[in-house]
VOBA-1610 file (N, C-alpha, C; in pm, whole numbers, padded with zeros to 5 digits, always signed):
BEGIN
Met+08796-05323+08063Met+08655-05307+07986Met+08638-05440+07896Gly+08524-05494+07911Gly+08501-05622+07846Gly+08457-05606+07699Arg+08461-05711+07626Arg+08437-05699+07480Arg+08284-05696+07455Ser+08249-05618+07364Ser+08108-05608+07336Ser+08078-05719+07229Ser+07961-05770+07232Ser+07926-05866+07144Ser+07876-05800+07010His+07934-05851+06896His+07893-05796+06770His+07820-05904+06683Pro+07698-05879+06651Pro+07633-05988+06566Pro+07701-05998+06440Lys+07693-06125+06382Lys+07756-06161+06252Lys+07670-06097+06138Trp+07750-06080+06025Trp+07672-06040+05912Trp+07610-06164+05852Asn+07496-06141+05788Asn+07409-06254+05736Asn+07438-06261+05590Val+07500-06372+05545Val+07527-06394+05404Val+07403-06436+05334Arg+07340-06355+05252Arg+07226-06395+05177Arg+07250-06482+05054Thr+07356-06437+04976Thr+07403-06521+04861Thr+07549-06519+04840Arg+07600-06626+04788Arg+07743-06636+04775Arg+07776-06700+04627Ser+07855-06641+04548Ser+07878-06699+04420Ser+08029-06686+04395Ser+08074-06799+04329Ser+08218-06796+04289Ser+08249-06707+04172Glu+08335-06616+04179Glu+08363-06525+04064Glu+08501-06571+03998Leu+08586-06637+04070Leu+08714-06682+04022Leu+08758-06809+04094Gln+08799-06903+04026Gln+08850-07023+04097Gln+08971-07070+04034Arg+09068-07088+04105Arg+09210-07132+04063Arg+09254-07222+04176Leu+09182-07340+04202Leu+09220-07425+04303Leu+09342-07498+04274Pro+09423-07539+04375Pro+09406-07514+04511Pro+09448-07371+04582Trp+09489-07295+04490Trp+09543-07165+04535Trp+09448-07058+04588Leu+09346-07029+04512Leu+09244-06947+04565Leu+09108-06949+04501Glu+09015-06891+04554Glu+08874-06876+04512Glu+08825-06743+04554Val+08770-06669+04453Val+08714-06535+04496Val+08557-06550+04488Phe+08505-06507+04595Phe+08355-06502+04614Phe+08295-06364+04610Arg+08169-06351+04550Arg+08096-06226+04568Arg+07981-06270+04656Glu+07963-06188+04764Glu+07866-06222+04858Glu+07767-06096+04868Ala+07638-06128+04894Ala+07550-06028+04935Ala+07518-06048+05080Val+07559-05941+05159Val+07554-05960+05306Val+07471-05859+05368Glu+07391-05900+05463Glu+07307-05814+05541Glu+07383-05773+05667Leu+07388-05648+05692Leu+07451-05602+05817Leu+07361-05595+05935Pro+07411-05592+06049Pro+07320-05603+06179Pro+07215-05494+06171Asp+07244-05370+06108Asp+07154-05262+06106Asp+07051-05277+05988Gly+07058-05384+05919Gly+06955-05404+05800Gly+07004-05374+05662Arg+07118-05294+05658Arg+07162-05259+05528Arg+07215-05377+05457Val+07201-05379+05325Val+07249-05499+05244Val+07362-05450+05147Ile+07476-05513+05148Ile+07586-05488+05065Ile+07583-05603+04957Asp+07556-05562+04836Asp+07543-05676+04728Asp+07665-05724+04668Asp+07779-05654+04678Asp+07903-05699+04613Asp+08019-05693+04724Phe+08009-05771+04822Phe+08124-05786+04916Phe+08218-05901+04874Phe+08339-05881+04848Phe+08420-05998+04799Phe+08504-06053+04910Thr+08515-06181+04904Thr+08599-06259+04998Thr+08691-06349+04918Val+08802-06392+04982Val+08893-06475+04903Val+08940-06592+04995Asp+08903-06707+04948Asp+08936-06829+05018Asp+09081-06874+04960Met+09184-06893+05049Met+09311-06936+05014Met+09349-07047+05103Gln+09444-07126+05072Gln+09496-07227+05158Gln+09560-07185+05281Asp+09526-07244+05400Asp+09588-07209+05519Asp+09740-07253+05511Phe+09824-07186+05582Phe+09973-07227+05586Phe+10035-07204+05718Gly+10146-07262+05729Gly+10232-07255+05860Gly+10365-07182+05834Val+10409-07115+05947Val+10539-07047+05933Val+10616-07087+06064Val+10752-07100+06057Val+10825-07127+06176Val+10945-07043+06197Ala+10967-06997+06313Ala+11090-06939+06356Ala+11170-07052+06425Ala+11260-07104+06356Ala+11336-07232+06404Ala+11475-07195+06448Phe+11507-07223+06567Phe+11633-07186+06631Phe+11731-07314+06640Thr+11856-07289+06608Thr+11952-07400+06630Thr+12001-07391+06781Asp+12086-07500+06822Asp+12140-07496+06954Asp+12228-07387+06980Gln+12275-07327+06871Gln+12369-07210+06878Gln+12290-07072+06878His+12154-07083+06885His+12068-06959+06893His+12070-06895+06768Glu+12084-06954+06651Glu+12073-06886+06518Glu+11935-06932+06468Val+11866-06854+06383Val+11746-06877+06320Val+11763-06916+06176Val+11691-07022+06133Val+11700-07064+05991Val+11611-06971+05913Val+11662-06915+05805Val+11592-06814+05740Val+11614-06847+05584Glu+11533-06786+05504Glu+11526-06792+05356Glu+11561-06658+05307His+11624-06636+05190His+11642-06519+05120His+11584-06554+04980Leu+11485-06487+04923Leu+11427-06522+04800Leu+11354-06411+04735Tyr+11319-06413+04612Tyr+11233-06324+04534Tyr+11088-06358+04565Arg+11002-06258+04584Arg+10861-06276+04593Arg+10800-06193+04486His+10722-06246+04400His+10672-06175+04280His+10565-06080+04328Gly+10481-06115+04434Gly+10379-06027+04476Gly+10436-05875+04518Ser+10554-05886+04578Ser+10612-05758+04614Ser+10716-05704+04507Lys+10740-05794+04413Lys+10836-05747+04303Lys+10983-05728+04368Gly+11020-05802+04464Gly+11150-05784+04524Gly+11201-05897+04614Met+11319-05887+04649Met+11388-05983+04738Met+11338-05968+04882Thr+11324-06068+04957Thr+11298-06050+05100Thr+11366-06164+05184Trp+11395-06141+05304Trp+11425-06241+05400Trp+11291-06295+05460Ser+11287-06420+05480Ser+11161-06484+05514Ser+11186-06605+05610Leu+11093-06640+05692Leu+11101-06752+05768Leu+11039-06868+05684Pro+11081-06979+05705Pro+11039-07102+05622Pro+10872-07112+05651Ala+10810-07141+05543Ala+10662-07141+05548Ala+10611-07236+05440Gly+10491-07276+05447Gly+10434-07354+05338Gly+10287-07390+05367Tyr+10216-07440+05262Tyr+10075-07466+05258Tyr+10042-07593+05339Ile+09921-07595+05399Ile+09876-07703+05459Ile+09792-07789+05368His+09829-07913+05343His+09741-08003+05251His+09635-08060+05321Asp+09531-08099+05243Asp+09419-08162+05301Asp+09459-08285+05389Gly+09394-08290+05509Gly+09436-08406+05596Gly+09549-08382+05696Glu+09629-08277+05660Glu+09741-08253+05750Glu+09693-08151+05862Ser+09767-08170+05973Ser+09756-08074+06075Ser+09845-07956+06055Pro+09821-07830+06108Pro+09914-07720+06081Pro+10058-07752+06127Leu+10074-07828+06234Leu+10206-07864+06278Leu+10272-07958+06181Asp+10210-08063+06145Asp+10265-08165+06053Asp+10309-08099+05923Ala+10220-08012+05871Ala+10248-07940+05747Ala+10369-07857+05760Thr+10369-07778+05868Thr+10491-07680+05892Thr+10622-07762+05904Arg+10620-07871+05974Arg+10745-07954+05984Arg+10787-08004+05849Arg+10678-08060+05772Arg+10715-08103+05630Arg+10780-08007+05549Glu+10706-07887+05548Glu+10756-07776+05458Glu+10895-07734+05512Phe+10929-07725+05634Phe+11051-07683+05695Phe+11161-07781+05642Arg+11135-07908+05648Arg+11233-08014+05609Arg+11256-07999+05455Glu+11139-07985+05374Glu+11160-07981+05228Glu+11240-07854+05183Glu+11191-07733+05244Glu+11249-07611+05193Glu+11391-07583+05243Thr+11434-07633+05364Thr+11549-07592+05417Thr+11659-07706+05445Gly+11598-07831+05445Gly+11692-07944+05488Gly+11699-07963+05635Tyr+11629-07885+05711Tyr+11641-07894+05850Tyr+11522-07964+05922Glu+11555-08010+06036Glu+11443-08066+06122Glu+11465-07999+06255Ala+11372-08001+06344Ala+11388-07950+06476Ala+11325-08038+06588Glu+11376-08028+06700Glu+11327-08126+06801Glu+11196-08084+06875Glu+11192-07953+06920Glu+11085-07912+07001Glu+11013-07800+06923Trp+10868-07822+06908Trp+10787-07723+06843Trp+10680-07678+06932Val+10660-07541+06923Val+10554-07478+07013Val+10465-07394+06917Ala+10338-07411+06923Ala+10240-07330+06852Ala+10237-07195+06933Val+10256-07076+06852Val+10261-06951+06925Val+10138-06865+06882Gly+10064-06906+06793Gly+09951-06831+06751Gly+09912-06854+06609Arg+09788-06797+06569Arg+09739-06807+06430Arg+09652-06686+06404Phe+09651-06646+06288Phe+09575-06526+06245Phe+09521-06534+06103Ile+09420-06466+06080Ile+09358-06460+05944Ile+09447-06350+05871Val+09481-06379+05745Val+09562-06291+05666Val+09505-06150+05647Asp+09374-06147+05606Asp+09304-06019+05592Asp+09167-06024+05661Gly+09149-05954+05761Gly+09025-05957+05845Gly+08896-05942+05764Asn+08901-05865+05658Asn+08772-05841+05576Asn+08764-05945+05474Arg+08873-05977+05396Arg+08861-06070+05287Arg+08895-06205+05314Gly+08962-06249+05422Gly+08998-06372+05448Gly+09142-06415+05422Cys+09155-06471+05293Cys+09288-06510+05242Cys+09375-06611+05324Gly+09299-06691+05393Gly+09364-06806+05469Gly+09429-06770+05604Trp+09434-06877+05684Trp+09495-06870+05819Trp+09640-06901+05816Cys+09721-06817+05896Cys+09855-06836+05917Cys+09877-06892+06055His+09938-07018+06065His+09973-07087+06190His+10119-07063+06215Cys+10146-07003+06336Cys+10286-06959+06371Cys+10338-07057+06467Phe+10465-07093+06446Phe+10545-07191+06538Phe+10683-07141+06577Val+10728-07177+06687Val+10868-07156+06714Val+10916-07309+06742Ala+11041-07324+06682Ala+11100-07456+06698Ala+11241-07435+06751Arg+11286-07536+06832Arg+11417-07537+06883Arg+11492-07672+06849Gly+11614-07660+06854Gly+11709-07778+06828Gly+11719-07802+06680Ala+11700-07704+06593Ala+11711-07718+06448Ala+11851-07764+06407Arg+11845-07860+06317Arg+11977-07919+06266Arg+11953-07960+06121Lys+12055-07941+06047Lys+12048-07980+05907Lys+12063-08138+05891Val+11963-08197+05819Val+11966-08344+05806Val+11977-08387+05666Arg+11963-08285+05560Arg+11978-08313+05429Arg+11978-08191+05341Glu+11997-08208+05211Glu+11988-08090+05126Glu+11838-08052+05109Pro+11814-07922+05090Pro+11676-07875+05063Pro+11621-07948+04943Lys+11495-07962+04945Lys+11427-08022+04813Lys+11303-07946+04793Ser+11313-07812+04768Ser+11197-07723+04758Ser+11149-07729+04618Glu+11020-07719+04604Glu+10956-07699+04478Glu+10907-07560+04466Asp+10971-07466+04522Asp+10942-07324+04512Asp+10975-07288+04374Leu+10893-07181+04312Leu+10921-07128+04186Leu+11051-07041+04190Ala+11072-06974+04288Ala+11194-06892+04313Ala+11312-06969+04369Glu+11445-06924+04326Glu+11558-06988+04395Glu+11560-06935+04538Val+11585-07037+04631Val+11587-06996+04774Val+11730-07012+04826Glu+11774-06923+04907Glu+11907-06924+04976Glu+11868-06941+05121Val+11920-07058+05172Val+11884-07093+05321Val+12013-07044+05401Ser+11987-06981+05495Ser+12097-06920+05588Ser+12060-06942+05739Leu+12156-06922+05816Leu+12142-06914+05963Leu+12186-06762+05995Leu+12087-06710+06072Leu+12120-06571+06124Leu+12100-06558+06274Pro+12181-06478+06342Pro+12165-06453+06485Pro+12024-06378+06493Trp+11961-06406+06610Trp+11827-06339+06637Trp+11832-06188+06623Asp+11939-06129+06679Asp+11954-05987+06671Asp+11945-05933+06528Arg+12028-06011+06435Arg+12027-05970+06304Arg+11889-05990+06232Leu+11820-06088+06274Leu+11681-06106+06213Leu+11591-05983+06264Leu+11598-05935+06394Leu+11521-05826+06431Leu+11564-05707+06352Glu+11691-05692+06326Glu+11742-05570+06251Glu+11678-05568+06111Leu+11671-05690+06048Leu+11622-05703+05916Leu+11475-05670+05911Leu+11401-05697+06017Leu+11259-05672+06030Leu+11243-05517+06041Phe+11331-05449+06133Phe+11316-05315+06158Phe+11359-05225+06041Thr+11439-05282+05945Thr+11496-05202+05835Thr+11406-05231+05717Gly+11306-05310+05720Gly+11211-05340+05612Gly+11255-05439+05512Glu+11358-05518+05553Glu+11409-05628+05457Glu+11337-05750+05475Ile+11244-05756+05569Ile+11147-05869+05583Ile+11010-05795+05548Ile+10964-05835+05432Ile+10835-05763+05382Ile+10714-05843+05392Glu+10720-05969+05432Glu+10607-06049+05437Glu+10539-06049+05578Leu+10415-06022+05590Leu+10342-06011+05718Leu+10353-06139+05797Ala+10347-06257+05731Ala+10351-06386+05809Ala+10469-06395+05875Ser+10596-06362+05810Ser+10722-06381+05875Ser+10727-06270+05990Ala+10684-06150+05962Ala+10699-06043+06066Ala+10617-06083+06192Ala+10496-06134+06174Ala+10406-06167+06276Ala+10472-06286+06356Thr+10529-06382+06291Thr+10586-06499+06349Thr+10714-06455+06434Ile+10783-06368+06381Ile+10893-06317+06454Ile+10864-06245+06584Gly+10744-06163+06574Gly+10687-06097+06693Gly+10643-06200+06792Leu+10569-06303+06753Leu+10525-06402+06839Leu+10637-06484+06896Ala+10736-06508+06821Ala+10864-06571+06870Ala+10934-06485+06982Ala+10935-06351+06964Ala+10989-06270+07070Ala+10914-06270+07187Val+10780-06285+07182Val+10700-06303+07307Val+10720-06442+07373Glu+10723-06541+07289Glu+10772-06671+07342Glu+10908-06681+07414Leu+10993-06618+07351Leu+11134-06616+07409Leu+11136-06530+07537Gly+11058-06433+07543Gly+11059-06343+07661Gly+10990-06422+07772Ser+10878-06492+07739Ser+10810-06556+07852Ser+10899-06684+07901Arg+10972-06742+07821Arg+11066-06841+07869Arg+11169-06786+07969Ile+11222-06671+07935Ile+11324-06607+08006Ile+11259-06569+08146Asn+11136-06514+08138Asn+11071-06474+08263Asn+11040-06599+08353Asp+11004-06709+08283Asp+10967-06828+08361Asp+11097-06878+08428Arg+11207-06880+08360Arg+11335-06922+08428Arg+11377-06832+08551Glu+11339-06700+08525Glu+11389-06606+08631Glu+11283-06599+08741Gly+11166-06664+08725Gly+11065-06669+08824Gly+10983-06539+08833Thr+10981-06461+08719Thr+10900-06338+08706Thr+10776-06363+08614His+10678-06281+08626His+10567-06292+08529His+10529-06157+08475
//
């Protein structure tokens, strides 16, 4: 079944309600729906785009971080991630953040997808990558507010943490899922199946 075409909502007015650049800006919009109804107070949130990487060593371990996240008020296991600065490509920014946060670099990078954090509100685009050949080249130099513990975990252990709810960030969970698809397609390519 094909996709149906959905007309866009017409934004009649847009005003900034809260601005804390570069982190976020909240907008109030008056939008006209395709059926003619007008919503006077639809809120959207502009946030910086960011990249996330599932980076594998030659020993098939994944570079991960264990840290406190204030939004969830708890500890989580997380894939390395960071904001994209003006003028940077998603790949360049994610490589830079990976090196700064973990002290690792990787040889081969593959973009595996991108998604908007909140389909209704916006909240920035997440760019997901898989990297191979990760190796430590220096000590981490993170400017994160929280103390970050960098570890290497086997892929199966990372999946277990996802299923037990110890990975609580959507961006990490989505990147792990996309990495699983990427790993599966590589295995199928080697075996000659599709």
